N, C-alpha and C positions, 0 to 999 in steps of 0.2 A: 892747798892752804887757804883758809878763810881770809877774806878781805878784812883789813883792820878797821874799816869804818862801817861794818855791818851792824844790824840792830842790836845784837848781843853786846857789842862793845861801845855803844853810845850811852853816855851817862843819862840817867833818868832821875826825876825827883820822887821821893818816897812819902807816903802818908805818915802821919805821926804814929799810927798803930804799927805800921811795918817797921818804922825806925826803932820802936821799942824792942823789936825782935832782932834786927840785923845791925843796928847802929845808925849813925847819922849819915844821910845821903848828901849829895847825889852819888850814885854808884851805878855801875853797869848792870844789865839784867843778869849776866853771868855771875857777877859778884853777889847779887841778891840771892840767886838760887843757891850758891855755895854757902852763904851765911844762914839761909833758912835751914839747910841740911845740917850745918854745924849745930844749930839750936835743937833740931830734932834729935840728933845723935847725943848731944850733951845732956839732954833731959829725958832720954829713953822714951821717946814718943811713938816709936814704931810698934805696931801691934805684935805681941809675942808669937801669935800663931800665923799671921799673914803680914810679913814685913812690908808689903805694898800699901798697907793701910796705916794712916797716921791718926793718932789720938791726941788732938791738940790740947795744950795746957792753956791757961788763961791768956797769956800774951799772944800765942799763935792763934788761939780761938778768935781773938779780936780781928784778926786778918782773914782767916779762912772759914770762920764759923765754928761753933762749939761742938759740932758732931764729927764723928769719925769720917775721914775723907780718903779717897784713893790718892796715892802720890801723883797719879797722872792728872787728876782733876785739880790738885793743889796748885799747880802752876797757873792755871786759869784764874783761880781765886786770888792768888798773889798779884797777878797782872792788874787787877782792878785797883790796886793800891800804888800803881806806878803812873807817872805822868811826865 
């Protein structure tokens, strides 16, 4: 079982752009990841042919860039909006 005070469970501050996607911070990295995926699913942003690719809308594009991005690279892009 993971330690309760690991990096995923430490609250972090969010940029205003990220808050427009996931809600008001601070929140843990795990919560941020979950909320970003809620936004992706709710707005049908996964590519229809390759579900690993994300087609950002305007809100998410302000965080990760406007171009299609791999879900694996998306986490690194979101990390830039955490402090």
